[in-house]
N, C-alpha and C positions, 0 to 999 in steps of 0.2 A: 578414538571413537566416541560418539555422543553417549551420554548416560541413558540406557534404555528406560530406566524408571522415569527420568525427566521427560522423555518423549511421551511415555504412556500416560503420565498424569498431567502433562502440559503445565509444568511448574512455572510459577511466576519467577522471572529472572532476577528480580530484586529481593523478594521475600522468601522465595522457595516454596510458597504455598501451592497446593494442588489446585488445578482448575483454572488457571489464568490463561489468557489468550495472547501469547507473545507474537503479534502479527508480524513483527519485523524480523523473523528468523530469515533475514536476508532482504529487508526493505531498504536498500541503500540509496545513495545519492543520484545515480544516473537516472533511474526511473523517476525519482523525485523531480529532477530538473525537467524531465519530459512532461510530467503532469503540470508543473508550474508554467512551462512554456505553452502547453496546450491551452490552459485557461487564458493566458495573456494574448495568445494569437487569435483566439476566436473572435474577440471584439464582440459587438452586438450584445445580446442579453447576458451571456455568460461573462464576457470581458467587462461589461459595465458593473456587474455585481461585484466582481473582485476589485475593480478600480474604485467602486463607490464606498470603500471603507468598511467592508465586512469585518475586517480585523485579522489578526495573525492566524487564528484558526477558524475564522469565518463563522463562528457560532455553530458549526456543524459537529463539533466534537461532543457528542452526547455520551461521555464516558467511554466505556468499552463497547457500546452499541455500534459505533462506527467501525471500531477495530474488528468486530466479529464479521463484518461484511468483506474484509480483505482476505483473499485466499492465501494462507500461509504456505501452502504447498507450491503454488505458482511462484511466489516470491523466493522461497528457498531454492527452487530449481534455478531461478535466474542468478542468484548470488553464488550458488555453488559452481556455476559455470563462469561467472564474470568477476568474482572477487579478486582473482589473480591479476586482473588488469588495473586494479586500483593503485594509485601512487604509493600508498602506505603498505602494500602487500610485501610480506617477508616470506621467502620460500621455506624458512625453517618451521613455519606454522601452517596448519591445515584448516579446513573449514569447520568440520564437525567439532573438533576439540577446542579450537581457538577463536576463529573469527565469527562463527555462527552465534555464540553467546554475546559477542559485542554488538552485532546487529540487533539481536533480540532485546538487549538492554536499552539501546538507544530508542527503539520504537516504543517499547513499553514506557520508557521515561516520558516520551512525548504525550502519550495518553494520560499518564499520571499528572504531569505538570502542564496541563493544557493552557493554563493562564500565565505561564512563564516564558521567558525568552532565553535563547542560548547566550549566556554571559558568564563572567568570571564566577559569580556566586553559584550559578547552577553547575558549572563545571566542577567546582570544589565539592559540591554536594554529591555529584555523580561519582567523582573520584573516591570520595569517602566510602561509598557503598559498593564500589566495584569489586573489592576483594570478596565480599559476600555473594555478589551476583554472578561472578565469573565461573563458578563451579570449578571444573578441571582445566579451564583455559589457562594456557601458559603465558598469556599476554599481561604484561604490567600495564598500568593505566596509560602510561606514555605511549605504549604501542597500540592500545585499544581505542584511544580517544577518537582518532580520525574515523574509524569504522562506526563508533557510537554516534558521532556527529553526522555521518552519512545517513544513518537510519533515522535520526531525529529530523533532519532536513526533508527526507523523503516523506515522512509521516505528516509533517506540517503542510507540505504542498498537496499531499493526498487529501487532507481534510478540506483544504480550500477547493480543490477540484471537485470533490464529492458534493460539497455544498452548492457550488455553482451548477453542477450537473443536475442535482435535485431540483433546483429552482427553475432551471431552463426547461427541463422536460415536464415538470409539474404544470408549468404555465400553458403547455400545449397538449397535455395528456388527453383531454377530452376529444381532440381531433386526430389522435394517433390511429392510423388505419388498421393496426394490428391489435388494438385494444380488445380484450375480452370483456364483454359487458358486465360479467359477474365479478370482475377483478377490480381492485382499487389501485391507486398510485403506489401505496405501500407494497403491494405485490410486485410491482414493476421496478421499484426503486433499486433493489439489488441487481437487477438485470442491466440497468443503465450504468451503474457503478462498475459492474463486471466488464462491460464493454470498454469503458475508459481504461480500466486497469489492464485488460488484455492487450489493448493497443500499445501501451507502453512496454509491455513484456514481449510481445511478438512483433516488434517494429519492422522486422525483416520479412514478414509473411503477408500474404494477401488473404482476404476472406474467401475461403473456398470450402468444399465439403470436408476436407481433412481438418482444417482449423475448426470448423463448426463441430465436428465430431470430438476433437480434443477439448473444446470448451464445454461441450455437453457432459463430458466425463467429470468435469469439475463443478458443475452447477449445484449439485446437492451439498457440496461443502460450503458454498457461499450464499445460498439462497435465504438463509435465516428463516424468518417466519413467512416468507412468500409462499403462497399457495400454488404458484405456477410450476408446472413441469417444464422441462427443457423445450418441448415442442411449442409451448406458449411463450416462453421467455426469450427464445433465440432471436426473434425479430427485433425486440427492444435492445438486446445486447448488440446486434448487428448495427442498429441505428446509431448507438453511442460510439461504437467502433469507428464507423465511417465519419461521424462528426469529428472525432479526434484525428482521424487520418487526413481529413480536409484541412484541419487547422494547422497541422505540421506534417507536410509530406516529407518523405525521405527518412533519414536515420535519426531516431530519437536520441541516441546515446553518443553522438559524434564528439561531444566535448567532455564526456565522462563525468559531468557534475550536474 
């Protein structure tokens, strides 16, 4: 079972400090591939932004500010269900005690080392700190590395997708039919990101009243400093959802990476 104190204090998976935001308590590679594919398939303004050399993390990684807009509950739910399908899964280990800390470690590392690439030097550094970061996980580094890498890849693609999403919608924000005249783009930004993230998570669902209700329950967790209530945010969330849906119809996770 997961350490109750770690959950309550949201401890940093590397340092153990209280108050960190390990967004990747389940931000693995399948969703990451979907986000990367979403950006590439859009073409047009978003595709050109990515293709135009924004960079490995697209300049969008403003420290943990980006991380705070990713809903850890949604991602944990996804990986708690799907981690057993990953090629490195070993039935001797479970999610709470073993794989969850590895996903959290990889995603937090991507936030920390946002100017680095996944290479032998970084792997050696992460390996060195794993014993401290793993908590009660029974995974040795050799067993945890693939899950850590999954989370790293997902985060990298998430940053790119969020940056492209921000630029795409900001350019047309003044013309958005659902815009509240008293609200700014910063109020709507989390809603657009939420829609993209939700589409990668619920790739087998249609936008309907049930999904709208489910996402509404999560809005307070991901809205950050947005002044919008769900009734005002849901149109922008739906807009981003359908943009992602048009970009990649069908199963987002068919290749598992």
